[in-house]
Backbone atoms as SQL, in Angstrom:
CREATE TABLE atoms (id INTEGER PRIMARY KEY, chain TEXT, resi INTEGER, resn TEXT, atom TEXT, x REAL, y REAL, z REAL);
INSERT INTO atoms VALUES
  (1, 'A', 1, 'MET', 'N', 98.310, 125.528, 69.901),
  (2, 'A', 1, 'MET', 'CA', 97.236, 126.479, 70.099),
  (3, 'A', 1, 'MET', 'C', 96.837, 126.448, 71.571),
  (4, 'A', 2, 'ASP', 'N', 96.730, 127.612, 72.169),
  (5, 'A', 2, 'ASP', 'CA', 96.318, 127.648, 73.571),
  (6, 'A', 2, 'ASP', 'C', 94.803, 127.798, 73.671),
  (7, 'A', 3, 'LEU', 'N', 94.307, 127.709, 74.880),
  (8, 'A', 3, 'LEU', 'CA', 92.856, 127.716, 75.096),
  (9, 'A', 3, 'LEU', 'C', 92.202, 129.007, 74.609),
  (10, 'A', 4, 'GLU', 'N', 92.837, 130.143, 74.839),
  (11, 'A', 4, 'GLU', 'CA', 92.249, 131.407, 74.388),
  (12, 'A', 4, 'GLU', 'C', 92.157, 131.460, 72.862),
  (13, 'A', 5, 'GLN', 'N', 93.202, 131.027, 72.164),
  (14, 'A', 5, 'GLN', 'CA', 93.174, 130.994, 70.705),
  (15, 'A', 5, 'GLN', 'C', 92.090, 130.050, 70.199),
  (16, 'A', 6, 'LEU', 'N', 91.975, 128.894, 70.852),
  (17, 'A', 6, 'LEU', 'CA', 90.962, 127.920, 70.481),
  (18, 'A', 6, 'LEU', 'C', 89.563, 128.503, 70.601),
  (19, 'A', 7, 'MET', 'N', 89.252, 129.103, 71.739),
  (20, 'A', 7, 'MET', 'CA', 87.929, 129.679, 71.961),
  (21, 'A', 7, 'MET', 'C', 87.661, 130.823, 70.989),
  (22, 'A', 8, 'ASP', 'N', 88.671, 131.633, 70.731),
  (23, 'A', 8, 'ASP', 'CA', 88.529, 132.729, 69.780),
  (24, 'A', 8, 'ASP', 'C', 88.197, 132.204, 68.392),
  (25, 'A', 9, 'LYS', 'N', 88.914, 131.180, 67.949),
  (26, 'A', 9, 'LYS', 'CA', 88.678, 130.622, 66.611),
  (27, 'A', 9, 'LYS', 'C', 87.304, 129.966, 66.514),
  (28, 'A', 10, 'LEU', 'N', 86.885, 129.266, 67.572),
  (29, 'A', 10, 'LEU', 'CA', 85.546, 128.677, 67.579),
  (30, 'A', 10, 'LEU', 'C', 84.477, 129.764, 67.501),
  (31, 'A', 11, 'GLY', 'N', 84.652, 130.819, 68.296),
  (32, 'A', 11, 'GLY', 'CA', 83.691, 131.921, 68.274),
  (33, 'A', 11, 'GLY', 'C', 83.595, 132.573, 66.914),
  (34, 'A', 12, 'ARG', 'N', 84.730, 132.788, 66.266),
  (35, 'A', 12, 'ARG', 'CA', 84.749, 133.387, 64.924),
  (36, 'A', 12, 'ARG', 'C', 84.169, 132.435, 63.877),
  (37, 'A', 13, 'SER', 'N', 84.089, 131.150, 64.213),
  (38, 'A', 13, 'SER', 'CA', 83.504, 130.152, 63.312),
  (39, 'A', 13, 'SER', 'C', 82.008, 129.969, 63.556),
  (40, 'A', 14, 'GLY', 'N', 81.433, 130.781, 64.454),
  (41, 'A', 14, 'GLY', 'CA', 79.994, 130.711, 64.711),
  (42, 'A', 14, 'GLY', 'C', 79.596, 129.698, 65.761),
  (43, 'A', 15, 'VAL', 'N', 80.534, 129.340, 66.638),
  (44, 'A', 15, 'VAL', 'CA', 80.252, 128.351, 67.676),
  (45, 'A', 15, 'VAL', 'C', 80.325, 129.020, 69.051),
  (46, 'A', 16, 'THR', 'N', 79.260, 128.867, 69.828),
  (47, 'A', 16, 'THR', 'CA', 79.240, 129.306, 71.215),
  (48, 'A', 16, 'THR', 'C', 79.652, 128.113, 72.074),
  (49, 'A', 17, 'VAL', 'N', 80.597, 128.344, 72.998),
  (50, 'A', 17, 'VAL', 'CA', 81.144, 127.253, 73.804),
  (51, 'A', 17, 'VAL', 'C', 80.941, 127.553, 75.280),
  (52, 'A', 18, 'ILE', 'N', 80.427, 126.559, 75.993),
  (53, 'A', 18, 'ILE', 'CA', 80.327, 126.640, 77.448),
  (54, 'A', 18, 'ILE', 'C', 81.071, 125.439, 78.015),
  (55, 'A', 19, 'LEU', 'N', 82.028, 125.708, 78.889),
  (56, 'A', 19, 'LEU', 'CA', 82.793, 124.663, 79.552),
  (57, 'A', 19, 'LEU', 'C', 82.551, 124.800, 81.048),
  (58, 'A', 20, 'LYS', 'N', 82.163, 123.681, 81.672),
  (59, 'A', 20, 'LYS', 'CA', 81.765, 123.727, 83.082),
  (60, 'A', 20, 'LYS', 'C', 82.418, 122.583, 83.854),
  (61, 'A', 21, 'VAL', 'N', 82.807, 122.868, 85.089),
  (62, 'A', 21, 'VAL', 'CA', 83.190, 121.822, 86.024),
  (63, 'A', 21, 'VAL', 'C', 82.252, 121.951, 87.223),
  (64, 'A', 22, 'ASP', 'N', 81.674, 120.827, 87.626),
  (65, 'A', 22, 'ASP', 'CA', 80.653, 120.812, 88.669),
  (66, 'A', 22, 'ASP', 'C', 81.228, 120.191, 89.939),
  (67, 'A', 23, 'ASP', 'N', 81.340, 120.990, 90.983),
  (68, 'A', 23, 'ASP', 'CA', 81.946, 120.514, 92.227),
  (69, 'A', 23, 'ASP', 'C', 81.138, 119.402, 92.887),
  (70, 'A', 24, 'GLU', 'N', 79.819, 119.439, 92.765),
  (71, 'A', 24, 'GLU', 'CA', 78.993, 118.387, 93.370),
  (72, 'A', 24, 'GLU', 'C', 79.213, 117.049, 92.674),
  (73, 'A', 25, 'ARG', 'N', 79.250, 117.078, 91.348),
  (74, 'A', 25, 'ARG', 'CA', 79.498, 115.839, 90.603),
  (75, 'A', 25, 'ARG', 'C', 80.920, 115.341, 90.854),
  (76, 'A', 26, 'MET', 'N', 81.847, 116.260, 91.055),
  (77, 'A', 26, 'MET', 'CA', 83.225, 115.884, 91.355),
  (78, 'A', 26, 'MET', 'C', 83.298, 115.173, 92.704),
  (79, 'A', 27, 'ALA', 'N', 82.599, 115.700, 93.685),
  (80, 'A', 27, 'ALA', 'CA', 82.594, 115.110, 95.025),
  (81, 'A', 27, 'ALA', 'C', 81.955, 113.729, 95.034),
  (82, 'A', 28, 'GLU', 'N', 80.998, 113.513, 94.135),
  (83, 'A', 28, 'GLU', 'CA', 80.312, 112.227, 94.050),
  (84, 'A', 28, 'GLU', 'C', 81.079, 111.212, 93.208),
  (85, 'A', 29, 'GLY', 'N', 82.213, 111.630, 92.623),
  (86, 'A', 29, 'GLY', 'CA', 82.989, 110.732, 91.782),
  (87, 'A', 29, 'GLY', 'C', 82.408, 110.553, 90.401),
  (88, 'A', 30, 'GLY', 'N', 81.579, 111.494, 89.992),
  (89, 'A', 30, 'GLY', 'CA', 80.931, 111.411, 88.683),
  (90, 'A', 30, 'GLY', 'C', 81.752, 112.044, 87.585),
  (91, 'A', 31, 'GLU', 'N', 81.072, 112.541, 86.579),
  (92, 'A', 31, 'GLU', 'CA', 81.713, 113.193, 85.448),
  (93, 'A', 31, 'GLU', 'C', 81.504, 114.703, 85.575),
  (94, 'A', 32, 'PRO', 'N', 82.431, 115.393, 86.224),
  (95, 'A', 32, 'PRO', 'CA', 82.210, 116.800, 86.521),
  (96, 'A', 32, 'PRO', 'C', 82.401, 117.754, 85.344),
  (97, 'A', 33, 'TRP', 'N', 83.079, 117.320, 84.283),
  (98, 'A', 33, 'TRP', 'CA', 83.351, 118.210, 83.155),
  (99, 'A', 33, 'TRP', 'C', 82.252, 118.105, 82.103),
  (100, 'A', 34, 'THR', 'N', 81.738, 119.254, 81.684),
  (101, 'A', 34, 'THR', 'CA', 80.723, 119.317, 80.642),
  (102, 'A', 34, 'THR', 'C', 81.121, 120.372, 79.623),
  (103, 'A', 35, 'LEU', 'N', 81.053, 120.009, 78.359),
  (104, 'A', 35, 'LEU', 'CA', 81.301, 120.924, 77.250),
  (105, 'A', 35, 'LEU', 'C', 80.029, 120.977, 76.415),
  (106, 'A', 36, 'VAL', 'N', 79.533, 122.184, 76.168),
  (107, 'A', 36, 'VAL', 'CA', 78.350, 122.372, 75.330),
  (108, 'A', 36, 'VAL', 'C', 78.718, 123.373, 74.237),
  (109, 'A', 37, 'MET', 'N', 78.410, 123.007, 72.999),
  (110, 'A', 37, 'MET', 'CA', 78.644, 123.899, 71.862),
  (111, 'A', 37, 'MET', 'C', 77.336, 124.068, 71.110),
  (112, 'A', 38, 'SER', 'N', 77.062, 125.295, 70.687),
  (113, 'A', 38, 'SER', 'CA', 75.859, 125.601, 69.921),
  (114, 'A', 38, 'SER', 'C', 76.173, 126.751, 68.976),
  (115, 'A', 39, 'GLY', 'N', 75.183, 127.140, 68.206),
  (116, 'A', 39, 'GLY', 'CA', 75.350, 128.294, 67.338),
  (117, 'A', 39, 'GLY', 'C', 75.258, 127.952, 65.871),
  (118, 'A', 40, 'PRO', 'N', 75.252, 128.990, 65.032),
  (119, 'A', 40, 'PRO', 'CA', 75.084, 128.781, 63.601),
  (120, 'A', 40, 'PRO', 'C', 76.227, 128.000, 62.954),
  (121, 'A', 41, 'GLY', 'N', 77.393, 127.990, 63.537),
  (122, 'A', 41, 'GLY', 'CA', 78.519, 127.241, 62.994),
  (123, 'A', 41, 'GLY', 'C', 78.307, 125.737, 62.996),
  (124, 'A', 42, 'LEU', 'N', 77.353, 125.279, 63.783),
  (125, 'A', 42, 'LEU', 'CA', 77.071, 123.846, 63.861),
  (126, 'A', 42, 'LEU', 'C', 76.041, 123.396, 62.835),
  (127, 'A', 43, 'GLY', 'N', 75.455, 124.327, 62.132),
  (128, 'A', 43, 'GLY', 'CA', 74.460, 123.976, 61.125),
  (129, 'A', 43, 'GLY', 'C', 73.136, 123.597, 61.759),
  (130, 'A', 44, 'GLU', 'N', 72.342, 122.877, 61.007),
  (131, 'A', 44, 'GLU', 'CA', 70.994, 122.517, 61.450),
  (132, 'A', 44, 'GLU', 'C', 70.969, 121.359, 62.433),
  (133, 'A', 45, 'GLN', 'N', 72.096, 120.744, 62.688),
  (134, 'A', 45, 'GLN', 'CA', 72.125, 119.561, 63.549),
  (135, 'A', 45, 'GLN', 'C', 72.046, 119.901, 65.037),
  (136, 'A', 46, 'GLY', 'N', 71.948, 121.171, 65.380),
  (137, 'A', 46, 'GLY', 'CA', 71.777, 121.547, 66.769),
  (138, 'A', 46, 'GLY', 'C', 73.064, 121.620, 67.550),
  (139, 'A', 47, 'PHE', 'N', 72.982, 121.302, 68.815),
  (140, 'A', 47, 'PHE', 'CA', 74.116, 121.479, 69.702),
  (141, 'A', 47, 'PHE', 'C', 74.901, 120.185, 69.913),
  (142, 'A', 48, 'ILE', 'N', 76.077, 120.351, 70.520),
  (143, 'A', 48, 'ILE', 'CA', 76.944, 119.230, 70.889),
  (144, 'A', 48, 'ILE', 'C', 77.144, 119.300, 72.393),
  (145, 'A', 49, 'ARG', 'N', 77.050, 118.152, 73.042),
  (146, 'A', 49, 'ARG', 'CA', 77.286, 118.070, 74.488),
  (147, 'A', 49, 'ARG', 'C', 78.200, 116.885, 74.749),
  (148, 'A', 50, 'ALA', 'N', 79.203, 117.101, 75.590),
  (149, 'A', 50, 'ALA', 'CA', 80.115, 116.032, 75.988),
  (150, 'A', 50, 'ALA', 'C', 80.341, 116.131, 77.488),
  (151, 'A', 51, 'GLU', 'N', 80.446, 114.988, 78.143),
  (152, 'A', 51, 'GLU', 'CA', 80.703, 114.928, 79.586),
  (153, 'A', 51, 'GLU', 'C', 81.791, 113.896, 79.842),
  (154, 'A', 52, 'SER', 'N', 82.637, 114.181, 80.843),
  (155, 'A', 52, 'SER', 'CA', 83.704, 113.242, 81.167),
  (156, 'A', 52, 'SER', 'C', 84.213, 113.500, 82.580),
  (157, 'A', 53, 'SER', 'N', 85.021, 112.548, 83.035),
  (158, 'A', 53, 'SER', 'CA', 85.612, 112.680, 84.362),
  (159, 'A', 53, 'SER', 'C', 86.866, 113.550, 84.339),
  (160, 'A', 54, 'ASN', 'N', 87.414, 113.836, 83.137),
  (161, 'A', 54, 'ASN', 'CA', 88.565, 114.741, 83.072),
  (162, 'A', 54, 'ASN', 'C', 88.428, 115.683, 81.876),
  (163, 'A', 55, 'LEU', 'N', 89.102, 116.800, 81.972),
  (164, 'A', 55, 'LEU', 'CA', 88.973, 117.860, 80.978),
  (165, 'A', 55, 'LEU', 'C', 89.436, 117.418, 79.596),
  (166, 'A', 56, 'SER', 'N', 90.567, 116.748, 79.498),
  (167, 'A', 56, 'SER', 'CA', 91.101, 116.335, 78.200),
  (168, 'A', 56, 'SER', 'C', 90.118, 115.452, 77.440),
  (169, 'A', 57, 'ASP', 'N', 89.566, 114.466, 78.112),
  (170, 'A', 57, 'ASP', 'CA', 88.598, 113.574, 77.461),
  (171, 'A', 57, 'ASP', 'C', 87.332, 114.324, 77.052),
  (172, 'A', 58, 'CYS', 'N', 86.895, 115.232, 77.885),
  (173, 'A', 58, 'CYS', 'CA', 85.689, 116.000, 77.580),
  (174, 'A', 58, 'CYS', 'C', 85.889, 116.826, 76.316),
  (175, 'A', 59, 'LEU', 'N', 87.025, 117.528, 76.232),
  (176, 'A', 59, 'LEU', 'CA', 87.308, 118.326, 75.047),
  (177, 'A', 59, 'LEU', 'C', 87.450, 117.448, 73.812),
  (178, 'A', 60, 'GLU', 'N', 88.154, 116.337, 73.943),
  (179, 'A', 60, 'GLU', 'CA', 88.348, 115.455, 72.787),
  (180, 'A', 60, 'GLU', 'C', 87.021, 114.888, 72.295),
  (181, 'A', 61, 'GLN', 'N', 86.141, 114.494, 73.194),
  (182, 'A', 61, 'GLN', 'CA', 84.818, 113.996, 72.787),
  (183, 'A', 61, 'GLN', 'C', 84.052, 115.062, 72.017),
  (184, 'A', 62, 'GLY', 'N', 84.027, 116.272, 72.569),
  (185, 'A', 62, 'GLY', 'CA', 83.295, 117.363, 71.931),
  (186, 'A', 62, 'GLY', 'C', 83.874, 117.724, 70.576),
  (187, 'A', 63, 'PHE', 'N', 85.202, 117.812, 70.489),
  (188, 'A', 63, 'PHE', 'CA', 85.833, 118.191, 69.229),
  (189, 'A', 63, 'PHE', 'C', 85.716, 117.083, 68.195),
  (190, 'A', 64, 'ALA', 'N', 85.723, 115.830, 68.620),
  (191, 'A', 64, 'ALA', 'CA', 85.520, 114.718, 67.681),
  (192, 'A', 64, 'ALA', 'C', 84.124, 114.814, 67.069),
  (193, 'A', 65, 'ARG', 'N', 83.138, 115.153, 67.868),
  (194, 'A', 65, 'ARG', 'CA', 81.770, 115.308, 67.362),
  (195, 'A', 65, 'ARG', 'C', 81.672, 116.498, 66.408),
  (196, 'A', 66, 'LEU', 'N', 82.400, 117.572, 66.736),
  (197, 'A', 66, 'LEU', 'CA', 82.393, 118.738, 65.859),
  (198, 'A', 66, 'LEU', 'C', 83.110, 118.433, 64.536),
  (199, 'A', 67, 'ARG', 'N', 84.225, 117.715, 64.592),
  (200, 'A', 67, 'ARG', 'CA', 84.944, 117.345, 63.363),
  (201, 'A', 67, 'ARG', 'C', 84.094, 116.445, 62.463),
  (202, 'A', 68, 'ALA', 'N', 83.156, 115.709, 63.037),
  (203, 'A', 68, 'ALA', 'CA', 82.286, 114.823, 62.253),
  (204, 'A', 68, 'ALA', 'C', 81.185, 115.598, 61.525),
  (205, 'A', 69, 'ARG', 'N', 80.995, 116.845, 61.875),
  (206, 'A', 69, 'ARG', 'CA', 79.971, 117.678, 61.244),
  (207, 'A', 69, 'ARG', 'C', 80.501, 118.282, 59.957),
  (208, 'A', 70, 'PRO', 'N', 79.586, 118.696, 59.075),
  (209, 'A', 70, 'PRO', 'CA', 80.020, 119.392, 57.863),
  (210, 'A', 70, 'PRO', 'C', 80.747, 120.690, 58.222),
  (211, 'A', 71, 'GLY', 'N', 81.728, 121.023, 57.437),
  (212, 'A', 71, 'GLY', 'CA', 82.471, 122.257, 57.654),
  (213, 'A', 71, 'GLY', 'C', 83.955, 121.990, 57.770),
  (214, 'A', 72, 'ASP', 'N', 84.713, 123.059, 57.909),
  (215, 'A', 72, 'ASP', 'CA', 86.167, 122.976, 58.005),
  (216, 'A', 72, 'ASP', 'C', 86.580, 122.919, 59.469),
  (217, 'A', 73, 'TRP', 'N', 86.588, 121.738, 60.039),
  (218, 'A', 73, 'TRP', 'CA', 86.934, 121.554, 61.456),
  (219, 'A', 73, 'TRP', 'C', 88.225, 120.780, 61.649),
  (220, 'A', 74, 'GLU', 'N', 88.943, 120.464, 60.572),
  (221, 'A', 74, 'GLU', 'CA', 90.168, 119.687, 60.693),
  (222, 'A', 74, 'GLU', 'C', 91.218, 120.370, 61.569),
  (223, 'A', 75, 'TRP', 'N', 91.191, 121.702, 61.628),
  (224, 'A', 75, 'TRP', 'CA', 92.157, 122.439, 62.436),
  (225, 'A', 75, 'TRP', 'C', 92.043, 122.108, 63.924),
  (226, 'A', 76, 'LEU', 'N', 90.929, 121.517, 64.332),
  (227, 'A', 76, 'LEU', 'CA', 90.768, 121.141, 65.744),
  (228, 'A', 76, 'LEU', 'C', 91.743, 120.062, 66.170),
  (229, 'A', 77, 'THR', 'N', 92.354, 119.358, 65.242),
  (230, 'A', 77, 'THR', 'CA', 93.352, 118.347, 65.607),
  (231, 'A', 77, 'THR', 'C', 94.604, 118.996, 66.161),
  (232, 'A', 78, 'ASP', 'N', 94.780, 120.328, 65.934),
  (233, 'A', 78, 'ASP', 'CA', 95.944, 121.047, 66.452),
  (234, 'A', 78, 'ASP', 'C', 95.868, 121.258, 67.954),
  (235, 'A', 79, 'PHE', 'N', 94.684, 121.094, 68.531),
  (236, 'A', 79, 'PHE', 'CA', 94.536, 121.362, 69.964),
  (237, 'A', 79, 'PHE', 'C', 94.722, 120.097, 70.761);
């Protein structure tokens, strides 16, 4: 599954996704990648936020948190 398919499927599942890389945090050697998910697909538990020094870890953290929520999120292991 490519990134566009992933975002499309998340959106159709009621999840709003924001992915950000911050140049200032990158220059400081921090964790420049941030993933935020919200929306009705997440249920009453609110939003998910993950931060990391690289994109792969950031996505995996966020998707692991989403898979732990109620709902059919097992397909996220395909990404």
